[in-house]
N, C-alpha and C positions, 0 to 999 in steps of 0.2 A: 398820438402815440409816440411822438418824439420824446416827450417828457418821461413817459413810462420806460422807454429804452434807456434814457439817461439814468433813471432810478435803478434800473437793472444793472447797468454798468458800475455805478457807484456803490450800491448797497446789496446787490443780489436779489432784489425784489422781483418776484414773478407776477404774471398776469393771467388770470383764468377767466374765460368768457363763459358765463352760465346762461342757459336758456330758462327763464323763470317758469315756463310752462312744463318743461320736462328736463330738469337739471341733471338727473341721473344718466340720461342718454345723450343729451345734446351739450356736452361740456367740452370745451377746447382749450388747450394751453396755448395762449397767444405768444407769451414770452416765458420760457422756462426759467425758474429761479435757480440760483446757484450759491453754494455754500462759500462763505468767506473764511479764510484760514487766519486772517489777522483782524483784530478789532479796531474799528475807526474810533479811537478814544476821543477825538475832537468832536465828533457827532454825538457820541454818548454823553459827554459832558454838557453839550449844548442842550440836548433833550432833557438831561437831568436837571439843569438849571430851570427849564420851563415847566417841568412837571414832576411831582414827588412820586406819582404812581409808576413812572418809568423805573425809578431807582428800586422800587419794591419788586419789580418783575425781572430785574437782571439776575442772571444765574452765573455765578462765578465758578470756573472749574476748581476742583479740589486739588490742593498741592500734593505732589507725590512725595513719599518719604524721602528725606535727604535733600530736598530742594531748599535753597536759601531765600528765594523770593517768590 
């Protein structure tokens, strides 16, 4: 569980525990996910170097009119 908490702190990843016999009723959120407001570009670049599929799944926010970058 320590590694999962570390992933949560670093990347906002959450953990849900599902009961395979009754997932609709016996689901618990062990570690809630949280949204990150800044992109970890170092991690994105590392993953992109390792897999092309990751690059295709990235969604970039559209620039607002008048933005220079």
